[in-house]
C-alpha positions in Angstrom: 0.0 0.0 0.0 1.2 3.6 -0.7 1.5 5.3 2.7 2.6 8.8 3.4 4.1 9.9 6.8 4.1 13.6 7.3 6.8 14.3 9.8 9.3 11.5 10.1 10.6 12.4 13.6 10.6 10.2 16.6 7.0 8.9 16.2 6.7 9.3 12.4 10.1 7.9 11.7 9.3 4.8 13.8 6.0 4.2 12.0 7.6 4.8 8.6 10.4 2.3 9.4 8.0 -0.4 10.7 5.6 0.1 7.7 8.5 -0.2 5.3 9.7 -3.4 7.0 6.1 -4.7 6.6 6.4 -4.3 2.8 4.5 -1.0 2.2 5.5 1.7 -0.2 6.3 4.6 2.2 7.0 8.2 1.5 7.9 10.6 4.3 8.5 14.3 4.8 11.3 15.7 6.9 13.5 18.8 7.0 17.2 19.8 7.2 19.9 17.4 8.3 17.3 14.8 9.1 16.0 14.8 5.6 19.5 14.7 4.2 20.3 11.7 6.3 17.2 9.8 5.3 17.8 10.5 1.6 21.4 9.3 2.0 21.1 6.3 4.3 17.5 5.7 5.1 15.8 5.7 8.5 17.9 3.6 10.9 15.7 2.0 13.5 16.9 0.3 16.7 15.8 -0.6 20.1 12.6 -2.3 21.3 11.1 -3.1 17.8 14.4 -4.5 16.5 16.8 -3.1 13.9 15.9 -2.1 10.4 17.0 0.4 7.8 14.1 1.8 5.9 15.0 3.1 2.4 12.0 5.3 1.9 11.2 8.2 -0.5 11.7 11.5 1.4 11.2 15.1 0.7 10.2 18.4 2.3 6.7 17.8 0.8 5.0 14.7 -0.6 5.5 14.0 -4.3 2.7 11.5 -4.9 -0.9 10.9 -3.6 -1.0 8.1 -1.0 -3.8 5.7 -0.3 -3.5 6.4 3.4 -1.6 9.1 5.3 -0.3 9.6 8.8 0.4 13.0 10.3 3.1 12.8 13.0 4.5 16.3 13.3 4.5 18.1 16.6 1.2 19.9 17.3 2.6 23.3 16.6 3.8 22.2 13.1 0.6 20.4 12.0 -1.3 23.1 10.2 1.7 24.3 8.1 2.6 20.7 7.2 -0.9 19.8 6.2 -1.3 23.0 4.1 2.0 22.3 2.3 0.7 18.9 1.3 -3.0 19.6 0.9 -3.0 19.2 -2.9 -2.2 15.5 -2.6 -3.9 14.8 0.7 -7.4 16.2 0.2 -9.8 13.3 0.4 -7.2 10.8 1.6 -7.9 9.1 5.0 -5.6 10.7 7.6 -4.4 9.3 10.9 -3.4 12.1 13.2 -0.8 10.8 15.7 0.0 13.6 18.1 0.3 14.3 21.8 -2.1 16.6 23.5 -5.4 18.0 22.2 -6.5 19.8 19.1 -4.8 17.8 16.3 -8.1 16.4 14.9 -9.6 19.9 14.8 -6.7 21.4 12.9 -6.7 18.5 10.4 -10.4 18.9 9.8 -10.1 22.6 9.1 -7.3 22.1 6.5 -8.6 18.9 4.9 -12.4 19.0 5.2 -12.8 16.2 2.7 -10.5 13.7 4.4 -11.8 11.1 6.8 -10.0 11.5 10.1 -8.7 9.0 12.7 -6.8 9.9 15.9 -3.8 8.1 17.1 -2.0 8.0 20.5 1.6 6.7 20.5 2.1 4.7 23.8 5.6 3.5 22.7 8.6 5.5 23.8 10.9 6.5 21.0 13.7 9.1 20.6 15.1 11.0 17.6 18.4 12.3 19.0 20.5 12.4 15.8 19.6 12.8 12.1 18.2 9.6 10.5 18.3 7.5 13.6 15.2 6.4 15.7 15.6 4.5 19.0 12.7 2.8 20.7 13.0 2.5 24.5 9.6 1.0 25.1 7.9 -1.1 22.4 4.3 -0.4 23.4 1.1 -0.2 21.2 -0.5 2.6 19.3 -4.1 3.4 20.1 -6.4 4.7 17.4 -10.0 5.8 17.3 -12.3 7.6 14.8 -13.1 11.3 14.9 -16.8 12.2 15.2 -18.5 11.2 11.9 -15.7 9.0 10.6 -16.9 5.7 9.1 -15.7 2.8 11.3 -14.4 1.1 8.1 -11.8 3.8 7.8 -10.6 3.1 11.4 -10.4 -0.6 10.4 -8.3 0.2 7.4 -5.7 1.9 9.6 -5.9 -0.9 12.2 -5.2 -3.4 9.5 -2.3 -1.3 8.1 -0.6 -0.7 11.4 -1.5 -4.2 12.8 1.0 -5.7 10.3 3.8 -3.7 11.8 3.1 -3.2 15.5 0.5 -3.7 18.2 -2.7 -1.7 17.8 -5.6 -1.0 20.1 -8.9 0.5 18.9 -11.0 2.7 21.2 -14.6 3.9 20.8 -14.2 7.2 22.6 -11.1 8.9 21.3 -11.4 12.0 23.5 -11.4 10.0 26.7 -8.2 8.2 25.6 -6.6 11.5 24.6 -7.2 12.9 28.1 -5.6 9.8 29.6 -2.6 10.2 27.3 -2.5 13.9 28.2 -2.0 12.9 31.9 0.8 10.5 30.9 2.4 13.3 28.8 2.6 15.5 32.0 6.0 13.9 32.6 7.3 16.0 29.7 7.2 19.6 31.0 9.6 19.4 33.9 12.4 17.6 32.0 12.2 20.4 29.4 12.5 23.0 32.1 15.3 21.3 34.1 17.2 19.2 31.5 16.7 16.1 33.6 15.4 12.8 32.5 11.9 11.7 33.5 13.4 9.3 36.0 15.5 12.0 37.6 12.5 14.3 37.8 10.4 11.7 39.6 13.3 11.0 42.0 13.5 14.7 43.0 11.0 15.5 45.8 10.4 19.1 44.9 9.9 18.3 41.2 7.7 15.3 42.0 5.5 17.6 44.1 5.1 20.1 41.2 4.4 17.2 38.8 1.8 15.7 41.1 0.1 19.1 41.6 -0.1 19.6 37.8 -1.7 16.2 37.4 -4.2 16.7 40.2 -5.2 20.1 38.7 -5.7 18.5 35.2 -7.8 15.7 36.6 -10.0 18.1 38.5 -10.6 20.1 35.4 -11.4 16.9 33.4 -13.8 15.8 36.1 -15.6 19.1 36.0 -16.1 19.0 32.2 -17.3 15.4 32.1 -14.3 13.5 30.7 -14.4 9.7 31.3 -10.8 8.6 31.3 -10.0 5.6 29.2 -7.7 2.8 30.4 -4.2 3.0 28.8 -0.9 1.3 29.4 -2.3 -0.9 32.1 -3.7 2.1 34.0 -7.4 1.6 34.7 -9.5 4.5 33.6 -11.8 4.4 36.6 -8.8 5.1 38.9 -7.8 8.4 37.3 -10.7 10.6 38.5 -9.6 9.9 42.1 -6.2 11.5 41.5 -8.1 14.9 41.5 -9.9 14.2 44.7 -7.1 13.1 47.0 -3.8 14.4 48.4 -0.7 15.0 46.3 0.7 11.7 47.4 -2.1 10.0 45.5 -1.4 11.9 42.3 2.3 11.2 42.6 1.7 7.5 42.2 1.1 7.9 38.5 4.5 9.5 37.5 6.2 7.1 39.9 4.6 4.2 38.0 5.4 5.6 34.6 9.1 6.2 35.5 9.4 2.7 36.9 8.1 1.3 33.6 10.7 3.3 31.6 13.5 1.2 33.2 17.0 2.4 33.8 17.7 4.0 30.4 17.3 7.8 30.9 14.1 9.0 29.1 14.3 12.7 28.2 10.7 13.0 27.1 9.7 14.4 23.7 9.6 18.0 24.9 13.2 18.0 26.1 14.3 16.4 22.9 12.8 19.4 21.0 14.7 21.8 23.4 18.0 20.0 22.8 17.5 20.3 19.0 16.8 24.0 19.4 13.2 23.7 18.2 10.0 25.0 19.7 8.1 22.5 21.8 4.6 21.2 21.7 3.9 22.4 25.3 1.0 24.6 24.1 -0.7 21.3 23.0 0.1 19.5 26.3 -0.1 21.5 29.6 -1.2 24.5 27.4 -4.2 22.5 26.2 -5.3 22.1 29.8 -5.1 25.8 30.3 -7.1 26.5 27.2 -9.8 24.0 28.0 -10.1 25.3 31.5 -10.6 28.9 30.3 -13.2 27.7 27.8 -15.2 26.4 30.7 -14.6 29.3 33.0 -12.0 27.4 35.1 -8.4 28.2 36.1 -5.3 26.1 35.7 -2.5 28.1 37.4 -0.1 25.3 37.9 -0.2 24.1 34.3 0.0 27.8 33.1 3.1 28.3 35.2 4.8 25.2 33.7 3.9 26.4 30.1 5.5 29.7 30.9 8.7 28.1 32.2 9.0 25.9 29.1 8.7 28.9 26.9 11.4 30.7 29.0 13.8 27.8 28.4 12.9 27.8 24.7 13.8 31.5 24.6 16.9 31.5 26.8 18.3 28.0 26.4 19.0 27.9 30.2 17.6 25.1 32.3 16.3 25.8 35.8 17.2 24.2 39.1 14.8 22.1 41.1 14.7 24.9 43.8 13.9 27.6 41.2 11.1 25.5 39.7 9.6 25.0 43.1 9.8 28.7 43.8 8.1 29.7 40.6 5.4 27.0 40.6 4.1 27.2 44.2 2.1 24.2 45.3 0.7 23.0 48.6 0.9 19.6 50.1 3.6 17.0 50.5 4.4 13.7 48.6 
């Protein structure tokens, strides 16, 4: 099958490599040194899904019309990437694989004639050097149809991806997105401090801030009627209680996630962007919590503070100490 992957970074590069290994005709988009490396030597995949070099067609924009397409850019790059490829993508079923909230809405605005499916990457993967993708946790991808999408389109993507990696299909995509949003809360503090996720969770002051941001997010989700879906072995029914109890209860989730990451330091996707000198997707992660809260007349001061600090690091290139983070993101309670 002819498959396009728009944005062959950590997530898109992994999917492109696995689909190439499964025998599909894959074309990807990339930029700069990463594009040059892919053109010269392919996408070199290693880690949890094994080793493979994917010799795929690559360019800054797509050259041919695919049968199915996958959008895997960062949230802040999605609209520009879709508009640059709209001529060949209009009407083509599109899988939007992005962290945070808002990706489906943007895709629908740019490609109103394309059936849309949402995807959540549960696997942990890193793009730390041009042309090379490393998988640190070989977990599934979760997909679900956008409102109004024919279930047959979801099944087409499930079949496509199922030949390359483990796939889970969910009925209520928004509920799964909010659960993934909680999981992605481990990204902000590494981007602010330069520490790995595991180091962040081991630091009492940072863990307190992380737990407070999680509790705030769950409280907002509870207020607006979100029903968290179970993901990565985390029961959905447990998550609403994180917003109702002490910080020690909310701290259990990041502790669990860090433990599952093992001993290899995991920088998180937001810190990876910082290290490459790129803007991050923080406005689609913690920033999405702030936006949704405001839309419902609520406040999210802890998440807003974290968003501001990430943008400070983007601008200055200077990481903050644990003590400075604790001073600038005041919380109450102990963990």
